[in-house]
C-alpha positions, 0 to 999 in steps of 0.5 A: 393321665389316670384323671383323663383315663377316669372321665374317659371311662365316665364318658364311654359309659354313659355313650354305651347307655344311651346307645343301648337306649337308641337301639331298645327303642328303635327295636320297639318300633320297628317291632310295631310297624312290622306288617305282620305284628301289626296285623297280630295287634289288629286281629281281635278287632278284626274278628269283631268287624267280621262277627258283626258284618254277618250278624247284621247280613242274617238280620237283613235276610231275616227281614227281607224274607219275612216282608217276601212271605208277608207279601205272598200272604204266608203269616210266619205265626203259623208256620215255622221257619223250618216248614217254610224252608222244607215245603218251598214256599220261597217261589224259584225260578219263575212267578207265573206261568204259561199254560200250553194246550193241545186238544186230542178228541175221541169222539162221544159215541162211546163209553170212556174213561181217562186216566194218567198212569205213569207218562201214558194217557190210558183210556177205558172202552168196549175196546180195552185199555188204550195206552196215548201218548201225549201226543194221541199216538197209541203205543199199546192195547190191552184187548178186554171188553169194558161194558163199563169201565171204572179206573183209578191210577196211583203211583206207579199202580192201574186199577181197572174194572168193569162193573157188568161183569165183575172182572178186575186188573192191575198194572203197572205200566205195560205189565199186567200184575193180577187180574181176578173176577169177583163174585159179587157186584163192584160199586167202587174201588181204589188203590193206594201208591203201593198197589193195595187194593180195595173194593167196595162191593154188593154181598149176601141180601143186598148188603155191602162190603170191602174187600182188600187185596195186596199188591200181587192180588193176594186177597186179605180180607173182607168185611161185610156191613149189614146195618150201613152202606159203604161209602168209601174205603182205602189202604194207608200209605205205610200199607199198615191199616184200612178204612171203611168209610159207610153211612148208617140211614136207620135212624131219622138223620144220617150218620157216618161210621168211620171204622180202621182195622190192620192190614191183617182185618183186626179191628183198630178203633171206630168212631161216628160222626152223627148229622155228617156224611163224609164223602172223602177220606184221605190218609197223610203221611204222619198217620192223620186221616183227612175228612171231608163232609157236607159243611164240615172239615176234619183232622184225625188222629190215628185214633180217630180222635178229632185233631182239628175240625172247622165248620164253613157257612157253604159247602165242600166241593171237593178235597185232596192231599198234597205231598201227603203232607197237606190236606186241600179242601175246597168250598163255596163261601156261602149263599149270603154273598154280598154285591160287593164280595166277589169271593164265591169259593175258598181253597184251604190247605192245612197242614197235618198239625191243623195249620192254615197254609194259604187259603186261595180264595176265587170269584168262581165255583169250584167243581174239583181240585187234584194235586200234584208235587208243587201245584194244585189245579182247581177246576170250574168248569171252563177254567182252570187255576194252578195255585201253589202251596202257599196259595198263590196263582202261578197260571190259569188257562180257560176254556170253550167246552167243560173240563170233567176233571184234571189230573197231573202227569209231573210238575209241570204237566196235566191232563184235562178230561172233556166230554169227547177227549183230554187236552194235554196242558203244560207249564212254561 
């Protein structure tokens, strides 16, 4: 009996051992087969796959972006990716636009000047200052006799003067901000986007001078140039500095004197450009100054030291600034143009650091250019070409009459000025 019980106990212990082993094995298999546990086991591999996928996606997108920019003629070695994104080199909803035209005639029997101010067409004549909408309907009249009208517009401000009577007026929309009558004859004037005015006028003994006014019409200072003749003057967009551009005829050659002053008239710096006449001066927003001579173009530091310059074989026809960030120079390609070379003119776009953003080439002579927020209008006299900051042609229109100048209402609307009226242009 004892022997039977002994074998029974041994058998029971062996059964319990194998039974427990099988349970542990089954538990392990169940643990591995459990979806939750299987997911945890696969997590490191899944994360690596997701990471590799995003790396591959970014690589493909970057390659596509580089190919796209190269197809648009943009060298990414010259322009950083930040510049590309911030400055909108990626074309949006449309690559090209059709240009719709609406001609408005006023006749040629009176002396008249046109300008875009806010959303109005402003016409200045002997009858006064007239505001028209884009359909040619008169919306407002400020009655004043302007025998020799001179008009400028910038931002929300409008400057009007009579070169004969020496009267000056500044408006914002239909509101007259201030007016004055100067003592001396007005030669030219400028108004910046903050409403600050510079007036180039004659002084004693037929000398030229510049007077500066703030947006309320308060007189700030006058600078008289005894040894030179003032070509132009202007106030920087931040209203801190004033430049005066004058030419010296006293020597054998003509030299340009560029002087920079504080807004209160204090001297900052002066610089002479020998054998060069700077026909136009522009402020960029980073205190850079863009300047164009007859065959030289410049970017100057705020202390008037040359940041970048280039001598061209042709002649500078026009210049402007875009978004206060880019200097735009239009110039001819030179006199010695081969029969097979159809590029007669260039529109060079340069950023504030002197990097060439784009160079648009044209087979026609350029009369002048105008810059909006998104497009540059290139006027050849009978044709207008709209290009973007990447130098890509986005639209064009041709005319049977001569176009004197062009100005922008907004990104998609512009005004072409003719001899006897205007043409409203819409990019669609």
